[in-house]
C-alpha positions as a Python dict, from the first residue, in 0.01 Angstrom:
ca = {
    (1, 'M'): (0, 0, 0),
    (2, 'S'): (344, 18, -160),
    (3, 'P'): (443, -271, -388),
    (4, 'A'): (694, -524, -254),
    (5, 'R'): (1050, -451, -348),
    (6, 'P'): (1199, -675, -620),
    (7, 'V'): (1386, -980, -498),
    (8, 'V'): (1765, -938, -506),
    (9, 'T'): (1932, -1212, -709),
    (10, 'V'): (2277, -1322, -596),
    (11, 'V'): (2481, -1491, -868),
    (12, 'G'): (2790, -1690, -780),
    (13, 'L'): (3073, -1696, -1030),
    (14, 'G'): (3423, -1832, -1044),
    (15, 'A'): (3742, -1765, -1231),
    (16, 'D'): (3573, -1909, -1541),
    (17, 'G'): (3354, -1599, -1546),
    (18, 'W'): (3046, -1574, -1768),
    (19, 'D'): (3085, -1923, -1918),
    (20, 'G'): (3062, -2090, -1577),
    (21, 'I'): (2753, -1912, -1449),
    (22, 'G'): (2478, -2124, -1606),
    (23, 'P'): (2146, -2040, -1781),
    (24, 'R'): (1955, -1906, -1479),
    (25, 'G'): (2240, -1675, -1388),
    (26, 'H'): (2267, -1553, -1747),
    (27, 'E'): (1895, -1479, -1754),
    (28, 'A'): (1905, -1286, -1427),
    (29, 'L'): (2206, -1078, -1527),
    (30, 'R'): (2062, -991, -1869),
    (31, 'A'): (1737, -878, -1704),
    (32, 'A'): (1902, -680, -1422),
    (33, 'E'): (1890, -302, -1408),
    (34, 'V'): (2177, -285, -1156),
    (35, 'V'): (2464, -529, -1098),
    (36, 'I'): (2667, -486, -781),
    (37, 'G'): (3001, -661, -732),
    (38, 'G'): (3374, -627, -698),
    (39, 'P'): (3562, -460, -984),
    (40, 'R'): (3720, -793, -1084),
    (41, 'Q'): (3379, -961, -1094),
    (42, 'L'): (3210, -681, -1288),
    (43, 'A'): (3487, -694, -1548),
    (44, 'L'): (3397, -1059, -1622),
    (45, 'L'): (3050, -964, -1753),
    (46, 'P'): (3004, -931, -2131),
    (47, 'A'): (2849, -635, -2311),
    (48, 'E'): (2519, -821, -2346),
    (49, 'C'): (2452, -735, -1979),
    (50, 'P'): (2322, -376, -2012),
    (51, 'A'): (2274, -308, -1639),
    (52, 'E'): (2439, -25, -1450),
    (53, 'R'): (2751, -170, -1289),
    (54, 'V'): (2811, -60, -931),
    (55, 'P'): (3135, -162, -750),
    (56, 'W'): (3122, -236, -380),
    (57, 'P'): (3271, 44, -170),
    (58, 'S'): (3528, -23, 99),
    (59, 'P'): (3467, -110, 378),
    (60, 'L'): (3189, -321, 234),
    (61, 'R'): (2969, -432, 527),
    (62, 'P'): (2866, -86, 657),
    (63, 'A'): (2779, 30, 305),
    (64, 'V'): (2544, -255, 214),
    (65, 'P'): (2215, -119, 365),
    (66, 'A'): (2244, 224, 202),
    (67, 'L'): (2353, 81, -133),
    (68, 'L'): (2059, -160, -150),
    (69, 'A'): (1819, 112, -33),
    (70, 'A'): (1938, 341, -314),
    (71, 'H'): (1830, 80, -570),
    (72, 'A'): (1529, -61, -384),
    (73, 'D'): (1286, -13, -675),
    (74, 'R'): (1511, -169, -941),
    (75, 'R'): (1599, -523, -1044),
    (76, 'V'): (1930, -585, -865),
    (77, 'C'): (2183, -865, -913),
    (78, 'V'): (2474, -909, -677),
    (79, 'L'): (2785, -1093, -791),
    (80, 'A'): (2957, -1323, -542),
    (81, 'S'): (3270, -1536, -554),
    (82, 'G'): (3177, -1904, -576),
    (83, 'D'): (2905, -2004, -331),
    (84, 'P'): (2755, -1682, -186),
    (85, 'M'): (2656, -1863, 135),
    (86, 'F'): (3006, -2002, 200),
    (87, 'Y'): (3211, -1721, 357),
    (88, 'G'): (3045, -1492, 105),
    (89, 'I'): (2819, -1189, 69),
    (90, 'G'): (2506, -1402, 105),
    (91, 'R'): (2509, -1397, 484),
    (92, 'T'): (2532, -1018, 494),
    (93, 'L'): (2246, -980, 247),
    (94, 'V'): (2022, -1213, 447),
    (95, 'E'): (2089, -1005, 759),
    (96, 'V'): (2036, -669, 585),
    (97, 'L'): (1722, -771, 397),
    (98, 'G'): (1565, -945, 696),
    (99, 'G'): (1566, -1301, 568),
    (100, 'V'): (1610, -1527, 270),
    (101, 'A'): (1263, -1445, 129),
    (102, 'A'): (1406, -1123, -20),
    (103, 'L'): (1683, -1313, -199),
    (104, 'R'): (1727, -1561, -480),
    (105, 'V'): (2071, -1726, -452),
    (106, 'L'): (2228, -1899, -754),
    (107, 'P'): (2547, -2059, -621),
    (108, 'H'): (2859, -2155, -812),
    (109, 'P'): (3091, -2433, -685),
    (110, 'S'): (3299, -2291, -402),
    (111, 'S'): (3677, -2262, -414),
    (112, 'A'): (3685, -2532, -144),
    (113, 'S'): (3498, -2774, -372),
    (114, 'H'): (3733, -2694, -659),
    (115, 'A'): (4042, -2742, -440),
    (116, 'C'): (3928, -3076, -298),
    (117, 'A'): (3850, -3195, -652),
    (118, 'R'): (4204, -3106, -764),
    (119, 'L'): (4376, -3262, -461),
    (120, 'G'): (4154, -3567, -420),
    (121, 'W'): (4059, -3469, -64),
    (122, 'P'): (3713, -3550, 77),
    (123, 'L'): (3552, -3214, 142),
    (124, 'E'): (3360, -3333, 449),
    (125, 'E'): (3687, -3424, 622),
    (126, 'T'): (3867, -3101, 533),
    (127, 'E'): (3845, -2796, 761),
    (128, 'V'): (3815, -2455, 597),
    (129, 'I'): (3967, -2144, 759),
    (130, 'S'): (3912, -1797, 618),
    (131, 'L'): (4181, -1530, 648),
    (132, 'V'): (3979, -1275, 450),
    (133, 'G'): (3937, -986, 691),
    (134, 'R'): (4052, -1206, 978),
    (135, 'P'): (4381, -1219, 1172),
    (136, 'L'): (4647, -1463, 1057),
    (137, 'D'): (4678, -1605, 1411),
    (138, 'A'): (4328, -1753, 1379),
    (139, 'L'): (4488, -2034, 1178),
    (140, 'T'): (4691, -2158, 1476),
    (141, 'A'): (4406, -2328, 1662),
    (142, 'A'): (4342, -2556, 1364),
    (143, 'L'): (4700, -2685, 1343),
    (144, 'H'): (4723, -3053, 1434),
    (145, 'P'): (4950, -3319, 1282),
    (146, 'R'): (4801, -3497, 979),
    (147, 'R'): (4511, -3251, 963),
    (148, 'R'): (4413, -3125, 618),
    (149, 'L'): (4313, -2758, 597),
    (150, 'L'): (4196, -2524, 325),
    (151, 'V'): (4281, -2158, 388),
    (152, 'L'): (4085, -1889, 208),
    (153, 'S'): (4352, -1637, 115),
    (154, 'A'): (4337, -1261, 163),
    (155, 'G'): (4568, -1193, -133),
    (156, 'A'): (4894, -1261, -309),
    (157, 'D'): (5104, -1226, 7),
    (158, 'T'): (4898, -1467, 218),
    (159, 'P'): (5082, -1791, 122),
    (160, 'A'): (5418, -1657, 239),
    (161, 'E'): (5257, -1520, 557),
    (162, 'V'): (5098, -1859, 627),
    (163, 'A'): (5434, -2033, 571),
    (164, 'A'): (5602, -1796, 817),
    (165, 'L'): (5329, -1857, 1077),
    (166, 'L'): (5366, -2234, 1039),
    (167, 'R'): (5740, -2206, 1098),
    (168, 'R'): (5685, -1995, 1412),
    (169, 'R'): (5432, -2245, 1548),
    (170, 'G'): (5658, -2547, 1491),
    (171, 'F'): (5479, -2672, 1179),
    (172, 'G'): (5757, -2608, 927),
    (173, 'P'): (5734, -2961, 774),
    (174, 'T'): (5375, -2893, 663),
    (175, 'R'): (5313, -2951, 292),
    (176, 'M'): (5157, -2653, 118),
    (177, 'W'): (4973, -2613, -210),
    (178, 'V'): (4864, -2278, -351),
    (179, 'L'): (4583, -2308, -603),
    (180, 'E'): (4538, -1995, -815),
    (181, 'Q'): (4244, -1896, -1040),
    (182, 'L'): (4059, -2219, -963),
    (183, 'G'): (3828, -2323, -1245),
    (184, 'G'): (3961, -2064, -1489),
    (185, 'D'): (4188, -2071, -1793),
    (186, 'R'): (4480, -1942, -1585),
    (187, 'E'): (4452, -2205, -1309),
    (188, 'R'): (4790, -2287, -1154),
    (189, 'L'): (4909, -2507, -865),
    (190, 'L'): (5225, -2436, -663),
    (191, 'E'): (5370, -2678, -411),
    (192, 'G'): (5631, -2680, -134),
    (193, 'T'): (5674, -2695, 243),
    (194, 'A'): (5636, -2418, 495),
    (195, 'E'): (5996, -2437, 614),
    (196, 'D'): (6137, -2364, 269),
    (197, 'W'): (5847, -2208, 78),
    (198, 'P'): (6015, -2113, -251),
    (199, 'H'): (5749, -1921, -441),
    (200, 'P'): (5718, -1541, -471),
    (201, 'P'): (5375, -1377, -445),
    (202, 'G'): (5155, -1481, -736),
    (203, 'D'): (4791, -1431, -827),
    (204, 'P'): (4582, -1264, -554),
    (205, 'L'): (4291, -1502, -630),
    (206, 'N'): (4426, -1809, -453),
    (207, 'L'): (4348, -2073, -194),
    (208, 'I'): (4604, -2249, 26),
    (209, 'A'): (4588, -2620, 108),
    (210, 'L'): (4781, -2755, 407),
    (211, 'E'): (4867, -3108, 511),
    (212, 'C'): (4984, -3034, 863),
    (213, 'A'): (5303, -3184, 1005),
    (214, 'A'): (5482, -3077, 1323),
    (215, 'A'): (5855, -3064, 1390),
    (216, 'A'): (5984, -3320, 1638),
    (217, 'D'): (6029, -3070, 1923),
    (218, 'T'): (5693, -2893, 1881),
    (219, 'L'): (5480, -2875, 2196),
    (220, 'R'): (5167, -3084, 2144),
    (221, 'L'): (4850, -2881, 2187),
    (222, 'S'): (4539, -3094, 2230),
    (223, 'A'): (4196, -3001, 2098),
    (224, 'A'): (4065, -3073, 2452),
    (225, 'P'): (4100, -2840, 2754),
    (226, 'G'): (4402, -2883, 2976),
    (227, 'L'): (4690, -2756, 2761),
    (228, 'P'): (5041, -2790, 2906),
    (229, 'D'): (5126, -2506, 3143),
    (230, 'E'): (5432, -2426, 2931),
    (231, 'A'): (5202, -2331, 2644),
    (232, 'Y'): (5134, -2005, 2832),
    (233, 'E'): (5339, -1699, 2905),
    (234, 'H'): (5266, -1619, 3271),
    (235, 'D'): (5395, -1468, 3594),
    (236, 'G'): (5258, -1743, 3818),
    (237, 'Q'): (4896, -1631, 3785),
    (238, 'L'): (4787, -1935, 3588),
    (239, 'T'): (4514, -2190, 3651),
    (240, 'K'): (4722, -2507, 3636),
    (241, 'R'): (4658, -2775, 3380),
    (242, 'H'): (4457, -3034, 3576),
    (243, 'V'): (4246, -2775, 3757),
    (244, 'R'): (4194, -2592, 3428),
    (245, 'A'): (4057, -2907, 3262),
    (246, 'A'): (3817, -2962, 3553),
    (247, 'T'): (3711, -2597, 3540),
    (248, 'L'): (3630, -2608, 3168),
    (249, 'A'): (3431, -2925, 3225),
    (250, 'A'): (3222, -2741, 3486),
    (251, 'L'): (3179, -2436, 3260),
    (252, 'A'): (3055, -2667, 2979),
    (253, 'P'): (3118, -2447, 2672),
    (254, 'A'): (2889, -2484, 2371),
    (255, 'P'): (2902, -2323, 2024),
    (256, 'G'): (2791, -1961, 2020),
    (257, 'E'): (2809, -1910, 2396),
    (258, 'L'): (2980, -1619, 2570),
    (259, 'L'): (3209, -1652, 2874),
    (260, 'W'): (3312, -1387, 3121),
    (261, 'D'): (3658, -1477, 3258),
    (262, 'V'): (3684, -1251, 3562),
    (263, 'G'): (4035, -1207, 3699),
    (264, 'G'): (4193, -1333, 3378),
    (265, 'G'): (4551, -1377, 3503),
    (266, 'S'): (4712, -1534, 3198),
    (267, 'G'): (4384, -1584, 3013),
    (268, 'S'): (4401, -1964, 3013),
    (269, 'I'): (4034, -2031, 3095),
    (270, 'A'): (3900, -1791, 2830),
    (271, 'I'): (4152, -1915, 2573),
    (272, 'E'): (4063, -2281, 2620),
    (273, 'W'): (3692, -2196, 2621),
    (274, 'L'): (3742, -2038, 2276),
    (275, 'R'): (3948, -2332, 2150),
    (276, 'T'): (3661, -2574, 2210),
    (277, 'H'): (3468, -2435, 1911),
    (278, 'R'): (3518, -2149, 1666),
    (279, 'G'): (3168, -2020, 1749),
    (280, 'C'): (3248, -1964, 2118),
    (281, 'R'): (3306, -1609, 2244),
    (282, 'A'): (3482, -1481, 2553),
    (283, 'V'): (3572, -1165, 2745),
    (284, 'S'): (3866, -1172, 2985),
    (285, 'V'): (3856, -905, 3257),
    (286, 'E'): (4191, -823, 3420),
    (287, 'R'): (4273, -520, 3632),
    (288, 'D'): (4653, -537, 3582),
    (289, 'P'): (4749, -376, 3244),
    (290, 'V'): (5066, -586, 3213),
    (291, 'R'): (4871, -907, 3261),
    (292, 'A'): (4600, -784, 3023),
    (293, 'E'): (4861, -742, 2749),
    (294, 'R'): (4997, -1089, 2829),
    (295, 'I'): (4648, -1238, 2793),
    (296, 'A'): (4620, -1088, 2444),
    (297, 'R'): (4960, -1234, 2347),
    (298, 'N'): (4865, -1579, 2476),
    (299, 'A'): (4538, -1564, 2285),
    (300, 'A'): (4717, -1482, 1960),
    (301, 'T'): (4982, -1751, 2014),
    (302, 'L'): (4721, -2018, 2083),
    (303, 'G'): (4502, -1931, 1787),
    (304, 'V'): (4212, -1735, 1938),
    (305, 'P'): (4299, -1369, 1865),
    (306, 'G'): (3930, -1282, 1889),
    (307, 'L'): (3942, -1294, 2269),
    (308, 'R'): (3825, -957, 2400),
    (309, 'V'): (4040, -830, 2687),
    (310, 'V'): (3895, -566, 2920),
    (311, 'T'): (4140, -390, 3151),
    (312, 'G'): (3969, -289, 3473),
    (313, 'A'): (3865, -400, 3820),
    (314, 'A'): (3551, -608, 3866),
    (315, 'P'): (3267, -566, 3937),
    (316, 'A'): (3280, -212, 3790),
    (317, 'A'): (3443, -337, 3466),
    (318, 'L'): (3152, -575, 3408),
    (319, 'A'): (2884, -306, 3378),
    (320, 'D'): (2869, -271, 2999),
    (321, 'L'): (2955, -626, 2893),
    (322, 'P'): (2706, -834, 2691),
    (323, 'T'): (2504, -1095, 2880),
    (324, 'P'): (2715, -1406, 2947),
    (325, 'D'): (2615, -1770, 2921),
    (326, 'A'): (2881, -1863, 3176),
    (327, 'V'): (3105, -1680, 3423),
    (328, 'F'): (3435, -1793, 3568),
    (329, 'I'): (3584, -1617, 3870),
    (330, 'G'): (3946, -1711, 3903),
    (331, 'G'): (4039, -1466, 4174),
    (332, 'G'): (3907, -1183, 4384),
    (333, 'S'): (3580, -1350, 4475),
    (334, 'T'): (3582, -1164, 4809),
    (335, 'A'): (3576, -826, 4632),
    (336, 'P'): (3260, -647, 4751),
    (337, 'G'): (2968, -718, 4519),
    (338, 'L'): (3159, -935, 4270),
    (339, 'L'): (2971, -1260, 4316),
    (340, 'D'): (2641, -1073, 4334),
    (341, 'A'): (2712, -888, 4007),
    (342, 'C'): (2818, -1203, 3823),
    (343, 'W'): (2518, -1402, 3944),
    (344, 'A'): (2278, -1119, 3857),
    (345, 'A'): (2422, -1094, 3504),
    (346, 'L'): (2351, -1458, 3423),
    (347, 'P'): (2026, -1555, 3251),
    (348, 'A'): (1829, -1862, 3357),
    (349, 'G'): (2038, -2166, 3268),
    (350, 'G'): (2365, -1971, 3292),
    (351, 'R'): (2658, -2126, 3476),
    (352, 'L'): (2891, -1976, 3734),
    (353, 'V'): (3218, -2140, 3838),
    (354, 'A'): (3447, -1991, 4102),
    (355, 'N'): (3786, -2124, 4214),
    (356, 'T'): (3978, -2027, 4527),
    (357, 'V'): (4272, -2136, 4741),
    (358, 'T'): (4211, -1913, 5046),
    (359, 'L'): (4004, -1992, 5355),
    (360, 'E'): (3826, -1658, 5337),
    (361, 'S'): (3706, -1714, 4981),
    (362, 'E'): (3625, -2077, 5059),
    (363, 'A'): (3393, -1965, 5339),
    (364, 'L'): (3220, -1727, 5097),
    (365, 'L'): (3175, -2000, 4835),
    (366, 'A'): (3039, -2236, 5100),
    (367, 'D'): (2777, -1974, 5187),
    (368, 'W'): (2674, -1936, 4822),
    (369, 'Y'): (2658, -2315, 4794),
    (370, 'R'): (2423, -2323, 5095),
    (371, 'R'): (2203, -2053, 4938),
    (372, 'Y'): (2197, -2159, 4573),
    (373, 'G'): (2304, -2523, 4564),
    (374, 'G'): (2520, -2648, 4281),
    (375, 'E'): (2838, -2841, 4350),
    (376, 'L'): (3120, -2764, 4594),
    (377, 'V'): (3435, -2967, 4541),
    (378, 'R'): (3797, -2961, 4646),
    (379, 'I'): (4048, -3043, 4374),
    (380, 'A'): (4381, -3175, 4499),
    (381, 'V'): (4668, -3263, 4265),
    (382, 'A'): (4998, -3420, 4362),
    (383, 'H'): (5302, -3462, 4139),
    (384, 'A'): (5571, -3727, 4165),
    (385, 'V'): (5911, -3570, 4245),
    (386, 'P'): (6257, -3699, 4340),
    (387, 'V'): (6311, -3753, 4713),
    (388, 'G'): (6678, -3833, 4748),
    (389, 'G'): (6725, -4152, 4549),
    (390, 'F'): (6354, -4228, 4559),
    (391, 'T'): (6029, -4075, 4439),
    (392, 'G'): (5755, -3915, 4645),
    (393, 'W'): (5445, -3701, 4609),
    (394, 'R'): (5447, -3322, 4626),
    (395, 'Q'): (5102, -3186, 4697),
    (396, 'A'): (4994, -2870, 4514),
    (397, 'M'): (4777, -2621, 4701),
    (398, 'P'): (4420, -2758, 4690),
    (399, 'V'): (4159, -2560, 4500),
    (400, 'T'): (3802, -2520, 4620),
    (401, 'Q'): (3554, -2491, 4335),
    (402, 'W'): (3190, -2393, 4346),
    (403, 'S'): (2979, -2436, 4035),
    (404, 'A'): (2608, -2373, 3992),
    (405, 'V'): (2341, -2332, 3725),
    (406, 'K'): (2106, -2038, 3771),
    (407, 'S'): (1746, -2159, 3779),
    (408, 'S'): (1569, -1827, 3731),
}
């Protein structure tokens, strides 16, 4: 029987380098045969650490299994920035090594903790957004007036890029702080507003703090489903606001769940599903390439650039998609085999919601309601409009909605 491989020790460190690590970290690094980390991190170690120093290759994530396997019989330390389990290498190592039992993690205070200490912000009330290896547009969904955000920066150019994004999204009055080299001898704080950010690129090791403020004419985007219709670029193929809110309520998104949005149109259902929680996932299936491109633009504008857009006709385009937790059919429910394919793809407990405005599709949904139960409703919305010198109601086309939970 082969001996168990040595436990990998992960040591968090900050800009204060060796002095800020602590006794247990010092002991582990002195005893290590191999130390793996970024070049900047490795350079912070003193000569009293005799281990072989191995820089992470780029891209990092695919290289981790082979790199650890190459040193499987040696005492390995991995250097991490701050807290290894907070947007750090710790998560990857747990996944690669098959669990936390193969790791010993010695965390350092995270950059978020340092920033909140400097600014006097309660950490538990401050949202943290990472832009390291993530699209800049991901920040948009977190922008709400008076909200405090910490943004983990991808480099020296990130503060100016964030300021430009805030201006584009109508949040130019937002106060910004850039905190460089937190916890180190070269710590520096820069301040300004997004609309006139005055500072050139500085140290690449920085974190951005935002106290969000919107311009007076900025369209208000709620954290709840039912965004204003004017928030979307569309050609008329848009689930309107009140119906959209009712549809998301029936779909009942939860963190980590995956939605199929079949017949995406403008992508509004998938986008608002994703906006309910950062852990939600969605695929929007749209056969029209022009509309598919529009869905991707809407997703970026509204802060969920991770929406996957599949261009193709359903049900054929559904064949290789991962198993959904919920399916929305916004159009084309009479397409041969579509409802059958969507229902078959759902696991037990999965939800299906289908909307229609035509009699033919309504008859089909009524048949599925008879066979599988659920709820069949008609949603009618009327808007007040001028009628001469008075005001009257203008009825929108009613929407028939069938929703059901698959029992087995």
